[in-house]
C-alpha positions as CSV (number, residue, x, y, z in Angstrom):
1,M,0.0,0.0,0.0
2,S,1.5,3.3,-1.1
3,V,1.7,6.2,1.3
4,Q,0.9,9.7,0.0
5,P,4.0,11.9,0.5
6,R,3.7,15.1,2.5
7,H,2.8,18.0,0.3
8,Q,5.7,20.5,-0.3
9,P,4.2,24.0,-0.6
10,Q,5.9,26.1,-3.2
11,L,3.3,28.3,-4.9
12,F,3.8,31.5,-2.9
13,R,6.9,33.3,-1.7
14,S,6.1,32.3,1.9
15,F,3.8,29.7,3.4
16,F,2.8,32.0,6.3
17,Q,1.2,35.1,5.1
18,G,-0.6,38.2,6.3
19,S,-4.0,39.6,5.2
20,F,-4.7,43.3,5.5
21,A,-8.3,44.4,6.0
22,C,-9.2,46.1,2.8
23,S,-13.0,46.1,2.6
24,T,-14.5,49.2,1.1
25,A,-18.2,48.3,1.7
26,C,-21.0,50.8,2.1
27,R,-23.0,50.0,5.2
28,A,-26.8,49.9,5.2
29,E,-27.0,53.5,6.2
30,G,-25.0,54.5,3.1
31,K,-21.7,55.2,4.8
32,R,-18.6,53.8,3.1
33,V,-16.2,52.1,5.5
34,D,-12.7,51.9,4.0
35,L,-10.6,49.6,6.3
36,V,-7.4,50.5,4.6
37,I,-7.9,54.0,5.9
38,N,-9.5,53.0,9.3
39,S,-6.5,50.7,10.1
40,G,-4.0,53.4,9.2
41,H,-2.5,51.1,6.5
42,D,-2.8,53.8,3.8
43,M,-0.4,56.0,5.8
44,L,1.9,53.3,7.0
45,L,2.6,51.2,3.9
46,D,6.4,51.1,4.3
47,N,6.1,50.3,8.0
48,D,3.5,47.7,7.5
49,Y,5.2,45.8,4.7
50,A,8.5,46.1,6.6
51,A,6.9,44.6,9.6
52,L,5.6,41.7,7.6
53,A,9.0,41.0,6.2
54,T,10.5,41.1,9.8
55,H,8.0,38.4,10.8
56,H,8.9,36.3,7.7
57,L,5.6,37.0,6.1
58,H,6.7,37.5,2.5
59,T,3.3,37.1,0.9
60,A,0.2,39.2,1.8
61,R,-3.3,39.9,0.7
62,D,-4.1,43.5,0.1
63,G,-6.6,45.6,-1.9
64,A,-6.7,47.9,-4.9
65,R,-9.6,50.1,-4.0
66,W,-11.8,50.3,-7.1
67,Y,-14.0,53.0,-5.7
68,L,-11.0,55.4,-5.4
69,I,-9.3,54.4,-8.6
70,E,-12.4,54.9,-10.8
71,Q,-14.3,57.8,-9.3
72,Q,-15.3,59.0,-12.8
73,P,-16.7,56.4,-15.2
74,G,-13.8,54.9,-17.3
75,E,-11.2,57.2,-15.8
76,Y,-8.5,55.5,-13.6
77,D,-6.5,57.3,-11.0
78,W,-3.8,55.0,-9.6
79,S,-2.5,57.5,-7.0
80,T,-3.8,55.3,-4.1
81,F,-2.5,52.1,-5.6
82,M,1.0,52.8,-6.9
83,P,2.4,53.6,-3.4
84,M,1.1,50.2,-2.2
85,L,2.7,48.4,-5.1
86,H,6.0,50.2,-4.7
87,A,6.2,49.8,-0.9
88,A,5.6,46.0,-1.3
89,E,8.3,45.9,-3.9
90,R,10.8,47.7,-1.7
91,H,10.2,45.2,1.1
92,D,10.1,42.2,-1.3
93,V,6.5,41.3,-0.2
94,E,4.4,39.4,-2.8
95,I,0.9,40.6,-2.9
96,I,-2.4,38.9,-3.8
97,W,-4.4,41.9,-5.0
98,E,-8.1,42.0,-4.3
99,L,-10.0,44.0,-6.9
100,A,-13.5,44.1,-5.3
101,H,-13.7,43.5,-1.6
102,F,-17.4,44.3,-0.9
103,G,-17.1,47.7,-2.5
104,Y,-17.4,49.4,-5.9
105,P,-17.7,52.9,-7.4
106,A,-20.7,54.9,-6.4
107,H,-21.7,55.6,-10.0
108,L,-22.4,51.8,-10.8
109,D,-25.5,49.8,-10.2
110,I,-24.4,46.3,-9.3
111,W,-27.5,44.7,-10.8
112,Q,-27.0,46.0,-14.3
113,P,-24.9,44.4,-17.1
114,Q,-22.8,47.6,-17.2
115,F,-21.4,46.6,-13.8
116,I,-19.8,43.5,-15.4
117,D,-18.4,45.5,-18.3
118,S,-17.0,48.2,-16.0
119,F,-15.4,45.6,-13.7
120,A,-13.8,43.9,-16.7
121,R,-12.4,47.2,-18.0
122,F,-11.0,48.0,-14.5
123,A,-9.4,44.6,-14.3
124,R,-7.8,45.0,-17.7
125,A,-6.4,48.4,-16.7
126,M,-5.1,46.9,-13.5
127,A,-3.3,44.2,-15.4
128,E,-1.8,46.7,-17.8
129,V,-0.4,48.7,-14.8
130,M,1.1,45.5,-13.3
131,R,2.6,44.5,-16.7
132,D,4.1,48.0,-17.2
133,E,5.6,47.8,-13.7
134,G,7.3,44.5,-14.6
135,H,5.0,42.0,-12.9
136,T,4.3,39.1,-15.4
137,Q,2.7,36.6,-13.0
138,P,0.9,38.5,-10.3
139,F,-1.8,37.0,-8.1
140,F,-5.4,38.5,-8.0
141,T,-8.6,37.9,-6.2
142,P,-11.2,39.4,-8.6
143,V,-14.1,39.4,-6.2
144,N,-13.5,38.6,-2.5
145,Q,-15.9,36.1,-0.9
146,I,-18.7,35.9,-3.5
147,S,-20.9,33.8,-1.2
148,F,-20.5,35.9,1.9
149,W,-21.0,39.2,-0.1
150,S,-24.1,37.7,-1.6
151,W,-25.5,36.8,1.8
152,A,-24.5,40.0,3.6
153,G,-25.4,42.3,0.7
154,A,-28.5,40.7,-0.8
155,E,-30.0,38.5,1.9
156,V,-29.7,40.4,5.2
157,A,-28.8,43.8,3.8
158,W,-25.8,44.4,6.0
159,L,-23.9,46.2,3.2
160,N,-24.2,47.2,-0.4
161,P,-26.3,46.7,-2.4
162,N,-28.5,46.5,0.7
163,S,-31.1,44.1,-0.6
164,S,-33.1,41.2,0.8
165,A,-34.1,37.9,-0.7
166,R,-31.8,38.3,-3.7
167,A,-28.7,36.5,-2.6
168,K,-28.8,34.0,-5.5
169,D,-29.1,36.8,-8.0
170,L,-26.1,38.7,-6.6
171,K,-24.1,35.5,-6.5
172,R,-24.7,34.9,-10.2
173,Q,-23.9,38.6,-11.0
174,L,-20.6,38.4,-9.0
175,V,-19.6,35.2,-10.7
176,R,-20.2,36.8,-14.1
177,A,-18.1,39.8,-13.1
178,S,-15.3,37.5,-11.8
179,L,-15.2,35.5,-15.1
180,A,-15.1,38.7,-17.2
181,A,-12.3,40.1,-15.0
182,M,-10.2,36.9,-15.3
183,D,-10.6,36.9,-19.1
184,A,-9.6,40.6,-19.2
185,I,-6.6,40.0,-17.0
186,R,-5.4,37.0,-18.9
187,D,-5.6,38.9,-22.2
188,V,-2.9,41.1,-20.8
189,L,-1.1,38.8,-18.4
190,P,-1.5,35.1,-19.6
191,E,0.4,33.8,-16.6
192,A,-1.6,35.7,-13.9
193,R,-2.9,33.5,-11.1
194,F,-6.2,33.8,-9.3
195,V,-7.1,33.1,-5.6
196,L,-10.9,32.6,-5.4
197,T,-12.0,33.1,-1.8
198,D,-15.0,32.1,0.2
199,P,-15.7,30.9,3.8
200,L,-15.1,27.3,4.7
201,V,-17.9,26.1,6.9
202,H,-19.6,23.1,8.4
203,I,-23.3,22.9,9.2
204,A,-24.5,20.1,11.4
205,A,-28.0,18.7,11.8
206,A,-29.7,20.2,14.8
207,D,-31.6,16.9,15.5
208,A,-31.8,13.4,14.1
209,S,-34.9,13.9,11.9
210,E,-34.5,13.1,8.2
211,A,-35.8,16.6,7.3
212,T,-33.2,18.3,9.5
213,I,-30.4,16.2,8.3
214,E,-31.3,17.0,4.7
215,E,-31.5,20.7,5.5
216,A,-28.1,20.7,7.2
217,Q,-26.6,19.0,4.1
218,R,-28.3,21.5,1.9
219,Q,-26.8,24.4,3.9
220,H,-23.4,22.7,4.0
221,L,-23.2,22.2,0.3
222,A,-24.3,25.8,-0.4
223,Q,-20.7,26.9,0.5
224,F,-19.6,25.4,-2.8
225,E,-22.0,27.2,-5.1
226,A,-19.8,30.1,-6.2
227,W,-16.9,27.8,-7.0
228,D,-19.2,25.4,-8.8
229,M,-20.5,28.3,-10.9
230,L,-17.0,29.6,-11.7
231,S,-16.0,26.1,-12.8
232,G,-19.2,25.5,-14.9
233,R,-20.6,22.7,-12.7
234,L,-23.5,24.9,-11.7
235,H,-25.4,27.3,-14.0
236,P,-23.1,26.7,-17.0
237,E,-25.0,29.5,-18.8
238,L,-22.9,31.9,-16.8
239,G,-19.8,30.9,-18.7
240,G,-17.9,29.1,-16.0
241,D,-15.3,26.6,-17.0
242,P,-12.7,24.5,-15.0
243,R,-9.9,26.8,-16.4
244,Y,-11.2,29.6,-14.2
245,L,-10.9,27.6,-11.0
246,D,-7.2,28.3,-10.2
247,I,-6.4,28.5,-6.5
248,I,-9.1,28.1,-3.9
249,G,-8.9,30.4,-1.0
250,V,-10.8,29.4,2.2
251,N,-11.5,31.6,5.2
252,Y,-11.9,29.9,8.5
253,Y,-12.6,31.2,12.0
254,P,-13.7,29.8,15.4
255,D,-17.3,30.5,14.5
256,N,-17.4,28.8,11.1
257,Q,-19.2,25.7,12.3
258,W,-22.9,25.8,13.5
259,F,-26.0,23.8,13.6
260,S,-28.7,24.0,11.0
261,N,-31.0,26.0,13.3
262,G,-28.3,28.6,13.7
263,E,-27.0,27.6,17.1
264,P,-23.1,27.7,17.4
265,L,-21.2,24.5,17.2
266,T,-18.1,24.2,19.5
267,Q,-15.1,21.9,19.4
268,E,-16.3,20.1,22.5
269,Q,-19.4,18.8,20.7
270,P,-19.4,15.5,18.7
271,A,-20.7,17.1,15.5
272,W,-17.6,19.3,15.2
273,R,-15.4,18.4,12.2
274,P,-11.6,18.9,12.2
275,L,-10.3,21.5,9.9
276,S,-8.2,18.9,8.1
277,Q,-11.4,17.1,7.1
278,L,-13.0,20.3,5.7
279,L,-9.9,21.1,3.7
280,E,-9.7,17.6,2.3
281,E,-13.4,17.8,1.3
282,V,-12.6,20.9,-0.8
283,W,-9.6,19.3,-2.3
284,L,-11.4,16.1,-3.2
285,R,-14.2,18.1,-4.8
286,Y,-12.1,20.4,-7.0
287,Q,-8.5,19.0,-7.1
288,R,-7.1,22.5,-7.0
289,P,-4.4,24.1,-4.8
290,L,-5.7,25.5,-1.6
291,L,-4.9,28.6,0.4
292,L,-6.1,29.2,4.0
293,A,-6.6,32.8,3.0
294,E,-7.9,34.1,6.3
295,T,-7.8,32.7,9.8
296,G,-7.5,34.2,13.3
297,A,-9.1,34.6,16.7
298,E,-9.6,37.5,19.0
299,G,-7.9,38.6,22.2
300,D,-6.0,36.0,24.3
301,A,-7.2,33.2,22.0
302,R,-4.9,34.4,19.1
303,A,-1.9,32.2,19.8
304,G,-3.8,29.2,20.8
305,W,-6.0,29.4,17.7
306,L,-2.9,29.5,15.4
307,R,-1.4,26.5,17.3
308,S,-4.6,24.5,16.8
309,V,-5.0,25.5,13.2
310,M,-1.4,24.4,12.5
311,E,-2.0,21.0,14.1
312,Q,-4.7,20.5,11.4
313,V,-2.6,22.1,8.7
314,N,0.1,19.6,9.3
315,I,-2.3,16.7,9.2
316,T,-3.6,18.1,5.9
317,L,0.0,18.4,4.4
318,E,0.9,14.9,5.6
319,N,-2.2,13.6,3.8
320,G,-0.8,15.0,0.6
321,V,-3.4,17.8,0.2
322,P,-1.9,20.8,-1.7
323,L,-2.4,23.4,0.9
324,E,-0.1,26.2,-0.2
325,G,-0.3,28.7,2.7
326,V,-1.9,30.1,5.8
327,S,-2.7,33.8,6.0
328,L,-3.3,35.6,9.3
329,Y,-6.3,37.9,9.3
330,P,-6.2,40.7,10.2
331,V,-2.5,41.1,10.2
332,A,-3.0,44.7,11.3
333,E,-5.8,45.8,13.7
334,Y,-8.7,47.9,12.5
335,P,-12.0,49.2,13.8
336,S,-14.6,46.5,12.7
337,W,-16.3,47.1,9.4
338,A,-19.6,45.9,10.8
339,D,-20.0,47.8,14.0
340,Y,-17.1,50.1,14.5
341,R,-15.7,48.1,17.5
342,R,-12.0,47.3,17.5
343,S,-11.0,44.0,16.1
344,P,-8.4,42.8,18.5
345,G,-7.3,39.7,16.5
346,A,-4.2,41.1,14.8
347,L,-0.5,40.5,15.0
348,L,0.1,44.3,14.7
349,G,-2.0,46.8,16.7
350,L,-3.6,50.1,15.7
351,P,-1.0,52.8,15.2
352,D,-0.1,55.2,18.0
353,P,0.1,59.0,17.3
354,N,3.7,58.4,16.0
355,G,2.6,55.7,13.5
356,N,4.0,52.8,15.5
357,R,2.1,49.6,15.9
358,T,2.5,47.3,18.9
359,V,3.3,43.7,18.2
360,Y,1.1,41.2,20.0
361,E,4.0,39.1,21.3
362,P,2.2,35.9,22.2
363,L,1.0,35.6,18.6
364,A,4.4,36.6,17.2
365,L,6.2,34.0,19.3
366,E,3.7,31.3,18.3
367,L,4.1,32.3,14.6
368,R,7.8,32.0,14.8
369,S,7.6,28.7,16.5
370,Q,5.3,27.4,13.8
371,Q,7.5,28.7,11.0
372,I,10.5,26.8,12.4
373,K,8.4,23.7,12.8
374,M,7.3,24.0,9.2
375,Q,10.8,24.5,7.9
376,N,12.0,21.4,9.9
377,A,9.1,19.3,8.6
378,Q,9.7,20.4,5.0
379,G,13.4,19.7,5.3
380,R,12.8,16.2,6.6
381,K,10.5,15.4,3.7
382,A,12.4,17.2,0.9
């Protein structure tokens, strides 16, 4: 009986990564919340990327803020983006660029076909900028978390487009936009890579009835709809195809498992599933490289959460599943996009009046320990 060799990650510049908060959503009351600004990241680009490099995080997720770049239809102002690109280059940090993270220009109606056309033109312009700056194989996330955005924006109206009972419609529209953007980028940069993100969840049956078990399964499988649409498995009329399903990015937090009736599911309960099983389920379904694109816990739970995640990550790698990285989110603290409270789950704190961020030492120490363990494990298996 053959034994599957441990997977050797090599897709990104570093296995451990950092994700900056870069949502630009408009909340239900119409106020735009730009987390790049709220976190101070826009003013501290050099410091922030330097801090990542210091902590051996040489790959990061960050955002090109479409609403600022295209304030007038068809006119692109790159003055907010170029400093980000050049600061990352100075500190040798590889960026996975998000093009639409819950936000878009105010002059667009997301429900109209023109939204898709405008997004494709923006993606093409972004690719041309990257090409002209010498980046031949950049990483992009066209639309961040299609499934979550569809639910938050068109089911419960937490954020734009502030609709209800239209989540399926928005999901299809965002898939169309993603496909058009990837085509536009590949026209300019044929070797560009795409990280397609969504939450990784598990929904367990709240009781043993057949109807409840079926409902839990339906809810659980819904997490795959956007990826299925992008790959053409579901609603092929949207234009999906396996060639669009490049790298699958999954976001996973302590509250990503619950019962079908909405009650939280905890690790102490029998219905809880290990992260390694959830990752393997995605791999078996799509056979594509995986990135744990966001993970983290708040407060004192930060270091322990990373430790427990890495226990599961190592099981995943030992099983031969091509998990290519783990990204800490948020890597820099920010006031929450949902309710303005602080989000104390970061490696780097909010800046003080002098622009200095405090490092959360327990997480930093755990991160370094895990980095060394990963290097040792990879060395033994190389």
